[in-house]
C-alpha positions, 0 to 999 in steps of 0.5 A: 335636712338643711339646704347645702351651702353655696360656694360663696358661703363655703368660702365665707366659712373658710375665711371665718375659720382661718381667722378663728384659728388665729384669734379664738374669738368668733366675734372678731373672726366674723368682723374680719370677714365682714359679717356679724357672728349670728350669721355663722352661729346659724350655720353652725346650728344647721350644719354639724360639719361646720360646727365640728370645724368650728370646735377644731379651730377653737382648740387650735387657737387655744393651744397656740395662744396658750404658748404665747399667753402671759402668766395670768390671762384671766384679766384683759391686758391692754397697754395701748388699746391693741387686741389682747389675750383673755381666758373665757368662761369655758377656760379657752384662750382667745384674742379680744379687741380692746374696749374703747374704755379700757384703762390702758397704759396711757390712761394710767400714766395720765391719772398717776401724773395728775395724782402726783400733782394734786393728791385728788383722786376724783380730779385725777380720774376726770383728767384721765377721762374715767370715772372714780369707780372705774379707777378704784376697780382697776386698782383693786385688780392691778397690784402694780397700779396700786403700788404706783397709785400709793407712790403718786399719792405720797408725792402729791401729799408732799407737794401739798404739804410743802405748799402749805408749809410755804405759806406758814413759814416765818418768812411769809409774814402771813397773819403776823400783823398782831405781833407788831402791836401791843396786846390789849389789857387783860380783862377782869377775872378771878383767880379761879378763872385764871387757873382754869384757863391755864389748866385748859391750855397748859399742854398746848401752850407748853407743847406737851399735847399728844398728837391726835392720831396717837390718842386713844379713841373713845371706847378703845381699850389699851390692848386695841390702842397698842395694836393700832399703834403697832400696825401704824408703825409696821405700815410706816416701816413697809413704806420705807422698805418699799422706797428702798426696794424701788431705789435699789431697782433704779440703781440696778437699772443704771448699772450702779452697785446696790450698796457700798462695801466697807473696805477695812484695808490691810490689818497687821497680825493681831497677835503681834499688836502690843501695848493694849493691856495694862496688866503687869507680869506679876502674879495675879493673886497673893496667897496671903490675901483673898482674891477680891478682898474679904475673908477666906473661908479658913480665916472666918471665925467658926461662929460667923460661918453660915449655919455655924453655932 
């Protein structure tokens, strides 16, 4: 028989059970009392009454947290590092303290801001204070973060493209010194060599070359090539649809109409509208002439009729 609990131990157990009913987490409850979980686990093993009270506290916490839990509490939810509701392996809900390295809302915003400026995932992850593997794993588990990742990457890509285009604009006068001078003399070459060079560079010089991403890859049959092109097209369409949905959501948030309805105004009675037909009131047919020209059946000679002798 285990030794009976002292009054101080019973008070510790009562305080532990009170926190356990609130959080459903033995480690959190033990820390709230000021001890480690192993202290109470040892008492649970030796005292069946305390073990029964432990299980009852867990059941009460599971019911209370189930009413306040989000739709999918399997994954930790931490926006600012505060404790969050999770579902344990046993299926019960409990409150867990946010880990120090949890990718919270602030970390996600820092990463997305850096990504929208650089389009560099490694640099953005380092700026947010996390490893690249952790950021990719978080994107795999969080669909909303994956959507914002793609939007931030698109913005960063556009910024890089505009920066590159700025250096390539005619107004930048970059690498155009050669145009201020006459070209050197053409070196000696045969007619065959000249025709061969023209054949090699004809498409590029005349802007007839196909973009590289549309070319058929080595070993790719026609059907696979067409499927790849159609998937690229559908992906572009889906990105455009997502941009439209985001714009619509922003307009709704501002209280603006989602689209502008065309108002035709007042129309007169269409039955009273005249002057639109050039047809005359004369009979549309002439009994002495075929309707669309040609022969009438009774006027066709018997020898010319189909099947006639």
